[in-house]
C-alpha positions as CSV (number, residue, x, y, z in Angstrom):
1,M,28.9,-1.2,-80.2
2,S,27.5,-3.3,-77.4
3,N,30.2,-4.6,-75.1
4,S,27.9,-7.3,-74.0
5,N,28.0,-9.2,-77.2
6,V,31.1,-8.4,-79.2
7,T,32.6,-11.8,-78.2
8,N,29.5,-14.0,-78.1
9,S,29.6,-15.2,-81.7
10,N,32.9,-17.2,-81.5
11,I,33.5,-17.6,-77.8
12,T,32.8,-21.3,-77.8
13,Q,32.5,-24.0,-80.4
14,T,34.8,-26.9,-79.3
15,I,35.1,-26.0,-75.6
16,T,35.1,-29.1,-73.4
17,P,32.3,-29.5,-70.9
18,V,34.6,-29.3,-67.9
19,D,36.3,-26.1,-69.2
20,R,32.9,-24.7,-70.1
21,D,31.3,-25.4,-66.7
22,L,34.4,-23.9,-64.9
23,K,34.3,-20.7,-66.9
24,T,30.5,-20.4,-66.4
25,I,30.8,-20.9,-62.7
26,L,33.5,-18.3,-62.3
27,S,31.8,-15.7,-64.4
28,V,28.3,-16.2,-62.9
29,S,29.6,-16.4,-59.3
30,S,31.5,-13.1,-59.7
31,C,28.4,-11.5,-61.2
32,V,26.2,-12.7,-58.4
33,I,28.6,-11.2,-55.8
34,F,28.7,-7.8,-57.5
35,L,25.0,-7.9,-58.2
36,Y,24.6,-8.1,-54.4
37,V,27.0,-5.2,-53.9
38,N,25.1,-3.1,-56.5
39,G,21.8,-4.1,-54.9
40,V,22.9,-3.0,-51.5
41,M,24.1,0.3,-53.0
42,I,20.7,0.9,-54.6
43,F,19.0,0.0,-51.4
44,T,21.2,2.5,-49.5
45,L,20.3,5.3,-51.9
46,R,16.7,4.8,-51.0
47,K,17.2,5.2,-47.3
48,K,18.0,9.0,-47.2
49,P,15.9,11.7,-48.8
50,V,19.1,13.6,-49.7
51,F,20.3,10.6,-51.8
52,Q,17.1,10.8,-53.8
53,E,17.0,14.6,-54.3
54,T,20.6,15.6,-54.9
55,S,21.8,15.5,-58.5
56,R,25.1,13.6,-58.0
57,Y,23.3,10.8,-56.0
58,I,20.5,10.6,-58.6
59,L,23.2,10.2,-61.4
60,F,25.1,7.7,-59.2
61,G,21.9,5.7,-58.7
62,H,21.2,5.8,-62.4
63,M,24.7,4.5,-63.0
64,L,24.1,1.6,-60.6
65,W,20.8,0.6,-62.3
66,V,22.3,0.8,-65.8
67,D,25.5,-1.1,-64.8
68,T,23.4,-3.8,-63.1
69,L,21.2,-4.3,-66.2
70,N,24.4,-4.3,-68.3
71,L,25.9,-7.0,-66.0
72,V,22.7,-9.1,-66.3
73,M,22.6,-8.7,-70.1
74,S,26.3,-9.6,-70.4
75,V,25.8,-12.9,-68.5
76,V,22.7,-13.8,-70.5
77,L,24.6,-13.2,-73.8
78,F,27.6,-15.0,-72.4
79,A,25.4,-18.0,-71.6
80,C,24.0,-17.9,-75.1
81,A,27.6,-18.0,-76.4
82,V,28.7,-20.8,-74.1
83,F,25.7,-23.2,-74.4
84,R,24.7,-22.1,-77.9
85,P,20.9,-22.7,-77.6
86,F,18.5,-22.0,-80.4
87,V,16.8,-18.7,-79.6
88,M,13.7,-17.2,-81.3
89,K,14.7,-14.5,-83.8
90,I,12.5,-11.8,-82.1
91,V,13.9,-12.7,-78.7
92,C,17.5,-12.4,-80.0
93,L,16.7,-9.1,-81.6
94,I,15.4,-7.7,-78.4
95,L,18.4,-8.9,-76.4
96,L,20.9,-7.4,-78.8
97,V,19.3,-4.0,-79.3
98,A,18.7,-3.7,-75.6
99,A,22.3,-4.5,-74.8
100,T,23.4,-1.9,-77.3
101,A,21.2,0.8,-75.8
102,L,22.2,0.0,-72.3
103,Y,25.9,0.1,-73.2
104,Q,25.4,3.6,-74.8
105,V,23.4,4.9,-71.8
106,S,26.2,3.8,-69.5
107,T,28.7,5.7,-71.6
108,L,26.7,8.9,-71.9
109,N,26.0,8.8,-68.2
110,L,29.7,9.2,-67.5
111,A,29.6,12.5,-69.4
112,L,26.5,13.6,-67.5
113,M,28.2,12.8,-64.1
114,S,31.3,14.7,-65.2
115,L,29.2,17.8,-66.2
116,E,27.5,17.7,-62.8
117,R,30.9,17.9,-61.1
118,Y,32.0,20.6,-63.5
119,V,29.0,22.8,-62.5
120,A,29.4,22.0,-58.8
121,I,33.1,23.2,-58.8
122,C,33.2,25.8,-61.5
123,F,29.8,27.4,-60.8
124,P,29.1,26.6,-57.1
125,L,26.7,29.5,-56.6
126,R,24.5,28.3,-59.4
127,H,24.9,24.5,-58.9
128,A,21.6,24.1,-57.0
129,E,19.8,26.2,-59.6
130,I,21.2,24.4,-62.6
131,T,21.1,20.8,-61.3
132,T,17.6,20.6,-59.9
133,Y,15.8,17.3,-59.4
134,G,13.6,17.9,-62.5
135,R,16.5,18.9,-64.8
136,T,18.6,16.0,-63.7
137,N,15.9,13.5,-64.5
138,M,15.2,15.3,-67.8
139,A,18.9,15.0,-68.7
140,I,18.7,11.2,-67.9
141,G,15.7,10.9,-70.1
142,V,17.5,12.7,-73.0
143,I,20.5,10.3,-72.9
144,W,18.1,7.4,-72.9
145,M,16.4,8.8,-76.0
146,I,19.8,9.4,-77.7
147,S,21.0,5.9,-76.8
148,W,18.0,4.2,-78.5
149,I,18.6,5.9,-81.8
150,Q,21.0,3.2,-83.1
151,S,18.9,0.3,-81.7
152,L,15.7,1.7,-83.3
153,S,17.6,2.2,-86.6
154,E,18.7,-1.5,-86.5
155,I,15.1,-2.6,-85.9
156,V,13.9,-0.5,-88.8
157,I,16.6,-1.9,-91.1
158,F,15.9,-5.5,-89.8
159,Y,12.3,-5.4,-90.7
160,S,12.4,-3.2,-93.8
161,I,15.4,-4.2,-96.0
162,D,17.1,-7.2,-94.3
163,T,16.1,-10.4,-96.2
164,T,19.0,-12.5,-94.9
165,N,17.2,-13.7,-91.8
166,I,14.8,-16.5,-92.8
167,A,15.2,-18.9,-89.9
168,V,12.8,-18.6,-87.0
169,N,15.4,-19.9,-84.4
170,L,19.1,-19.2,-84.4
171,F,22.3,-18.9,-82.3
172,C,22.0,-15.4,-80.8
173,S,24.8,-13.1,-81.7
174,R,25.3,-9.9,-83.7
175,T,27.2,-11.9,-86.3
176,T,24.4,-14.4,-86.9
177,L,21.5,-11.9,-86.7
178,F,23.0,-8.7,-88.3
179,R,24.6,-9.9,-91.5
180,L,24.4,-6.9,-93.7
181,Q,27.3,-4.5,-94.0
182,I,25.0,-1.6,-93.2
183,Y,24.8,-2.8,-89.6
184,K,28.6,-2.7,-89.2
185,N,28.7,0.8,-90.8
186,L,25.9,2.0,-88.4
187,D,27.7,0.5,-85.4
188,V,31.0,2.1,-86.3
189,A,29.4,5.5,-86.9
190,F,27.4,5.6,-83.7
191,T,30.4,4.3,-81.6
192,C,32.7,6.9,-83.0
193,V,30.2,9.8,-82.4
194,Y,29.4,8.7,-78.9
195,F,33.0,8.1,-77.7
196,V,34.4,11.2,-79.3
197,S,31.7,13.3,-77.7
198,V,31.9,11.7,-74.3
199,C,35.7,11.8,-74.4
200,F,35.7,15.5,-75.3
201,I,33.2,16.3,-72.4
202,I,35.2,14.4,-69.8
203,I,38.5,15.9,-70.8
204,F,37.0,19.4,-70.9
205,T,35.5,19.0,-67.5
206,Y,38.7,17.4,-66.1
207,A,40.8,20.3,-67.4
208,S,38.4,22.9,-66.1
209,I,38.1,21.4,-62.6
210,A,41.9,20.9,-62.4
211,A,42.4,24.6,-63.3
212,V,39.9,25.6,-60.5
213,A,41.7,23.3,-58.1
214,K,45.0,25.1,-58.7
215,T,43.7,28.6,-58.5
216,A,40.8,28.3,-55.9
217,S,41.3,30.2,-52.7
218,G,38.4,28.4,-51.0
219,D,37.7,24.7,-50.8
220,K,40.6,23.2,-52.7
221,A,40.0,19.8,-51.2
222,S,36.6,19.5,-52.9
223,A,38.0,20.7,-56.2
224,K,40.8,18.1,-56.1
225,K,38.4,15.4,-55.1
226,A,36.1,16.3,-58.0
227,T,39.2,16.2,-60.3
228,K,39.9,12.6,-59.2
229,T,36.2,11.7,-59.8
230,V,36.3,13.0,-63.4
231,L,39.6,11.1,-63.9
232,L,37.8,8.0,-62.7
233,H,35.2,8.6,-65.3
234,L,37.9,8.9,-68.0
235,I,39.4,5.6,-66.8
236,Q,35.9,4.0,-67.1
237,L,35.6,5.4,-70.6
238,G,39.0,3.8,-71.4
239,L,37.8,0.4,-70.2
240,C,34.7,0.8,-72.4
241,A,36.9,1.7,-75.4
242,A,39.0,-1.4,-74.7
243,S,36.0,-3.6,-74.7
244,I,35.1,-2.3,-78.2
245,L,38.5,-3.4,-79.4
246,I,37.9,-6.9,-78.3
247,G,36.3,-7.8,-81.6
248,V,39.4,-6.7,-83.5
249,I,41.7,-8.5,-81.1
250,Q,39.6,-11.6,-81.4
251,E,40.1,-11.8,-85.2
252,V,43.9,-11.3,-84.8
253,I,44.5,-13.9,-82.1
254,Y,42.2,-16.4,-84.0
255,V,44.5,-16.3,-86.9
256,F,47.8,-16.7,-85.0
257,T,46.8,-19.0,-82.1
258,S,45.0,-22.2,-81.6
259,Y,41.3,-22.3,-81.0
260,A,41.6,-23.4,-77.4
261,T,44.0,-20.4,-76.7
262,T,41.5,-18.1,-78.4
263,I,38.7,-19.3,-76.2
264,S,40.7,-18.8,-73.0
265,L,41.8,-15.3,-74.1
266,M,38.3,-14.3,-75.0
267,F,37.0,-15.5,-71.6
268,F,39.7,-13.4,-69.9
269,F,38.7,-10.4,-71.9
270,F,35.0,-11.0,-71.0
271,V,35.8,-11.0,-67.3
272,V,38.3,-8.1,-67.3
273,F,36.7,-5.7,-69.7
274,M,33.0,-6.5,-69.4
275,I,32.3,-7.9,-65.9
276,F,34.7,-6.1,-63.6
277,P,34.3,-2.5,-65.0
278,R,30.6,-2.8,-64.4
279,C,31.1,-4.0,-60.9
280,L,34.2,-2.2,-59.6
281,S,33.5,1.3,-60.9
282,P,30.3,1.8,-58.9
283,L,32.0,0.3,-55.8
284,I,35.0,2.6,-56.1
285,Y,32.8,5.6,-56.8
286,G,30.5,4.9,-53.9
287,L,33.2,4.2,-51.3
288,R,34.8,7.6,-52.2
289,D,31.7,9.4,-50.9
290,Q,32.1,9.2,-47.1
291,A,28.4,9.9,-46.3
292,F,27.2,7.2,-48.7
293,S,30.0,4.7,-47.8
294,S,29.1,4.9,-44.1
295,L,25.6,3.8,-44.7
296,F,26.6,1.3,-47.4
297,K,28.9,-0.5,-45.1
298,Y,26.2,-0.7,-42.5
299,Y,23.7,-2.3,-44.8
300,F,26.3,-4.5,-46.5
301,A,27.2,-6.0,-43.1
302,F,23.5,-6.6,-42.4
303,G,23.4,-3.9,-39.7
304,L,26.1,-5.4,-37.6
305,K,28.3,-2.3,-37.9
306,K,26.6,0.9,-37.0
307,P,27.4,3.9,-39.2
308,S,28.8,7.0,-37.5
309,K,25.9,9.5,-37.4
310,C,28.1,12.6,-37.1
311,N,30.4,11.4,-39.9
312,T,27.4,10.8,-42.2
313,E,25.8,14.1,-41.5
314,M,29.1,16.0,-41.8
315,H,29.6,14.7,-45.4
316,L,26.1,14.8,-46.8
317,G,26.7,18.3,-48.2
318,G,30.3,17.5,-49.5
319,G,31.4,16.8,-53.0
320,S,32.4,13.4,-54.3
């Protein structure tokens, strides 16, 4: 289920212009700030060959690109919900299926990053052999193909058996475009499969790395740091799961509260569970890697603060 559009069908109907403009300014300004942060991180990853050749940095860069696209897509769909413009049916379809695919890529990438840390800690001698540049990019390609299965299924259903969409232009949301029950069934099925699979992988890798951290006679610091990294992935997955529940929460609060209260709550959910996880998770993950964070702070400050060369070189081979 795409976290970018679970709220956009009912987020505004009677919202006042002042309230609408204030919410729009707050959401867009926060997105612009974090888009800049993500942009600097992506720029930093391109400045060192090791960042482009090492599996963990490749996956981190992929996470940055996907979360940035997710952030842009969330703002676009939020704007569609706030201003309620008429959108061409084909444009709306592209936006919704792309949002769904991006959301699932982001979720599956967490599992891939956890598996990379699992191999690095549990099979350190084979890590370089298993997580080569080619295999890492191949794995990224596989999760992209898997993530498009639901979207392609929805497109096939939309053009083959869906006869409910006659209008050329409409308000863009899953509720208005995907009216048949089969869409909901498909959404629930894919969501359950993806989240159960990713949750199992992350918990398995966390338990395995934690066991190594307790028994390792060598570099326990790296094992413990990897454990915290996988735990961060589990927290990210929890935030993704929470965003899925927003649709259910929306229906409950709509029944028991006023419409104005519902609008305010849904805006709060949009910011907390959709915008900030996409912004803060890459920031936290990046700053925990001392080699990367040193260069990131340098470029973020427009080169005013020089990075420590010895500190950067010292940590280029370390785990994150």
